[in-house]
C-alpha positions in Angstrom: 0.0 0.0 0.0 1.2 3.5 -0.9 1.9 5.8 2.0 -0.8 8.4 1.6 -0.3 12.1 2.1 -2.2 13.4 5.1 -5.8 14.5 4.6 -5.9 13.6 0.9 -9.5 13.6 -0.2 -10.9 10.7 -2.3 -11.0 11.3 -6.0 -14.1 12.7 -7.6 -15.7 10.6 -10.4 -16.7 12.7 -13.3 -19.0 11.3 -16.0 -19.0 13.4 -19.1 -22.2 13.4 -21.2 -23.5 10.1 -19.8 -26.3 8.7 -22.0 -28.4 6.4 -19.9 -29.6 6.8 -16.3 -29.1 3.1 -15.8 -25.4 3.5 -16.5 -25.1 6.4 -14.1 -26.7 4.2 -11.4 -24.3 1.3 -12.1 -21.4 3.7 -11.9 -22.6 4.9 -8.5 -22.9 1.3 -7.3 -19.3 0.6 -8.5 -18.1 3.8 -6.7 -19.7 3.0 -3.4 -18.5 -0.6 -3.4 -15.0 0.8 -3.0 -15.7 3.8 -0.8 -16.1 6.6 -3.3 -19.1 8.9 -2.9 -18.5 12.1 -4.9 -19.9 12.0 -8.4 -20.1 14.9 -10.9 -22.1 14.8 -14.1 -21.3 16.9 -17.2 -24.4 17.6 -19.4 -26.2 14.2 -18.9 -28.1 13.5 -22.1 -31.5 12.8 -20.4 -31.1 15.5 -17.7 -30.8 15.0 -13.9 -32.2 13.6 -11.7 -32.9 10.6 -13.8 -35.5 8.0 -12.5 -33.7 5.2 -14.2 -30.5 5.7 -12.1 -31.9 4.7 -8.7 -32.8 1.0 -9.4 -29.5 0.4 -11.2 -27.6 1.9 -8.2 -28.8 -1.0 -6.0 -28.7 1.0 -2.8 -25.9 3.5 -3.6 -28.4 6.3 -3.1 -25.9 8.5 -1.2 -23.9 8.9 -4.4 -26.8 9.8 -6.6 -28.4 12.2 -4.0 -25.2 14.2 -3.8 -24.3 14.1 -7.5 -23.4 17.5 -8.9 -24.3 18.6 -12.4 -22.2 20.9 -14.6 -22.5 22.2 -18.1 -18.9 21.7 -19.1 -16.0 19.5 -18.1 -13.8 22.5 -17.4 -16.4 23.7 -14.8 -16.7 20.2 -13.3 -12.9 20.0 -12.5 -12.2 23.6 -11.9 -11.4 22.9 -8.2 -9.3 19.8 -8.9 -5.5 20.0 -9.0 -5.1 16.6 -10.6 -7.3 15.5 -13.5 -7.1 12.0 -15.0 -8.8 11.2 -18.3 -9.7 7.6 -18.9 -9.4 6.5 -22.5 -8.0 3.5 -24.5 -6.9 5.8 -27.3 -4.4 8.7 -27.1 -6.2 10.7 -29.7 -3.0 12.5 -30.7 -2.7 14.2 -27.3 0.8 14.1 -25.8 0.3 13.5 -22.1 1.6 11.1 -19.5 -0.1 7.7 -19.7 -0.5 5.5 -16.6 -2.4 2.5 -15.5 -5.2 2.7 -13.0 -2.9 1.3 -10.3 -0.2 3.9 -11.0 -2.9 6.7 -11.0 -4.3 5.5 -7.7 -0.9 5.5 -6.1 -0.3 9.1 -7.3 -3.8 10.2 -6.2 -3.3 9.1 -2.6 0.2 10.6 -2.4 -0.8 14.0 -3.8 -2.1 16.6 -1.2 -4.9 18.0 -3.3 -8.2 17.1 -4.9 -8.1 14.7 -7.8 -10.7 13.8 -10.4 -11.0 10.8 -12.7 -13.0 11.6 -15.9 -15.0 9.1 -17.9 -16.5 9.7 -21.3 -19.9 8.9 -22.9 -20.8 5.2 -23.2 -20.8 5.1 -27.0 -17.8 7.2 -27.9 -15.7 7.9 -24.8 -14.0 11.2 -24.2 -13.3 13.4 -27.2 -10.0 15.2 -27.9 -11.1 18.4 -26.2 -12.1 16.5 -23.1 -8.7 14.7 -22.9 -6.9 18.0 -23.4 -8.3 19.3 -20.1 -6.7 16.4 -18.2 -3.1 16.4 -17.0 -2.7 12.6 -17.2 -4.3 9.8 -19.2 -5.4 6.5 -17.6 -5.3 3.5 -20.0 -6.1 0.0 -19.0 -4.0 -2.8 -20.7 -6.6 -4.6 -22.6 -7.2 -7.1 -25.4 -6.1 -5.4 -28.6 -8.9 -7.3 -30.5 -11.6 -6.1 -28.1 -10.9 -3.0 -26.2 -14.4 -2.4 -25.0 -15.3 -1.6 -21.4 -18.7 -0.3 -20.3 -18.9 2.7 -18.1 -19.4 0.9 -14.8 -16.6 -1.5 -15.6 -14.2 1.4 -16.2 -15.3 3.1 -13.0 -14.9 0.0 -10.9 -11.4 -0.6 -12.1 -10.2 2.8 -11.0 -12.2 2.8 -7.8 -10.8 -0.6 -6.8 -7.2 0.5 -7.5 -7.8 3.6 -5.4 -9.1 1.6 -2.5 -6.0 -0.6 -2.5 -3.8 2.5 -1.9 -6.2 4.5 0.3 -5.8 5.1 4.1 -6.6 2.3 6.5 -10.0 3.8 7.3 -11.0 3.6 3.6 -9.3 0.3 2.8 -11.2 -2.7 1.6 -12.7 -5.1 4.1 -12.6 -8.7 3.1 -15.9 -10.6 3.3 -16.1 -12.7 6.5 -14.5 -16.1 6.1 -16.6 -19.0 7.2 -14.6 -21.1 9.6 -14.0 -24.6 8.2 -14.7 -27.6 10.3 -11.6 -29.7 11.0 -11.3 -33.1 9.4 -13.2 -35.9 11.1 -11.2 -38.1 13.5 -10.2 -41.5 12.0 -12.7 -43.5 14.1 -15.6 -41.6 12.7 -14.4 -42.2 9.1 -13.8 -45.9 9.9 -17.3 -46.3 11.2 -18.8 -44.8 8.1 -16.6 -46.9 5.9 -17.5 -50.1 7.7 -21.2 -49.2 7.4 -20.8 -48.7 3.7 -18.9 -51.9 3.0 -21.2 -53.8 5.3 -24.2 -52.7 3.1 -22.3 -53.5 -0.1 -21.1 -56.9 0.8 -24.5 -58.8 0.8 -25.3 -57.1 -2.5 -22.4 -58.8 -4.2 -20.5 -55.6 -4.8 -17.1 -57.2 -3.9 -17.5 -60.2 -6.1 -15.4 -61.9 -7.3 -13.8 -62.5 -3.9 -10.3 -62.3 -5.4 -10.9 -58.7 -6.3 -12.2 -57.7 -2.9 -8.9 -56.4 -1.3 -8.3 -54.2 -4.4 -11.8 -52.9 -4.4 -11.8 -52.2 -0.7 -8.5 -50.3 -1.0 -9.8 -48.3 -4.0 -12.9 -47.3 -2.0 -11.0 -46.3 1.0 -8.6 -44.2 -1.1 -11.5 -42.5 -2.8 -13.3 -41.6 0.4 -10.2 -40.4 2.2 -9.2 -37.9 -0.5 -11.7 -35.1 0.5 -10.6 -35.1 4.2 -14.2 -35.1 5.3 -15.1 -33.3 8.5 -17.3 -34.9 11.1 -20.5 -33.2 9.8 -19.9 -34.6 6.3 -19.2 -38.1 7.7 -22.4 -37.9 9.8 -24.3 -36.8 6.7 -23.1 -39.7 4.7 -23.9 -42.1 7.5 -27.3 -40.7 7.6 -27.7 -41.4 3.9 -26.5 -45.0 4.4 -28.8 -45.5 7.3 -31.8 -44.2 5.3 -30.9 -46.5 2.4 -30.6 -49.5 4.8 -33.9 -48.7 6.5 -35.8 -48.5 3.2 -34.2 -51.8 2.1 -35.4 -53.5 5.2 -38.9 -52.2 4.6 -38.9 -53.5 1.1 -37.6 -56.9 2.3 -40.4 -57.2 4.8 -43.1 -56.3 2.3 -41.8 -58.6 -0.4 
């Protein structure tokens, strides 16, 4: 993790001329997943607020409620000292080009407000938009298919920022379910004896000469998963149920 400069604000996500409310909502969801809440919209095609954004945000309402709207990109980033333009093409503009990871490291180390700018869904940022930025963010991508949707692009940058952010803003891993320890050998042996005891009268181990090999293969197969005691008990429950139903059939026959 990069050592962040003190009191560095999280980057502002700027969407330039976004076309669909659903995509704005998905971008908000991607932002909030990684701790970003400040969104600015530049001339959204269908106006703002947009009723289609809320359902797509899946609960990231705080981002949408505080989204700011501007007429131009220059106005949207006027208070930002560091402006990054995301594009897969350089468009003839000579500027530093970095990956999302490198941009994130620079953002958290710079004691000023940063903005990451994303273009319209269909065409991306135009040359004039890129010219406003000081640095270009480009994702190494398949040369045969360099297509990311808006939310995907936002989540890449938001995730990289979260990896370098302060401890208070860092990612929290989902809780890990504690795995049960492997069952003790006597439990496994009891299950195995129950299984082979049910198979024996059914002729499973015939011919007799093959029985040692078959038994060994069965034991090897069942010991591979390192079953815990709950799994062993479950299997024994299955075997008990099968044996019970077999006895019922035998009595009724």
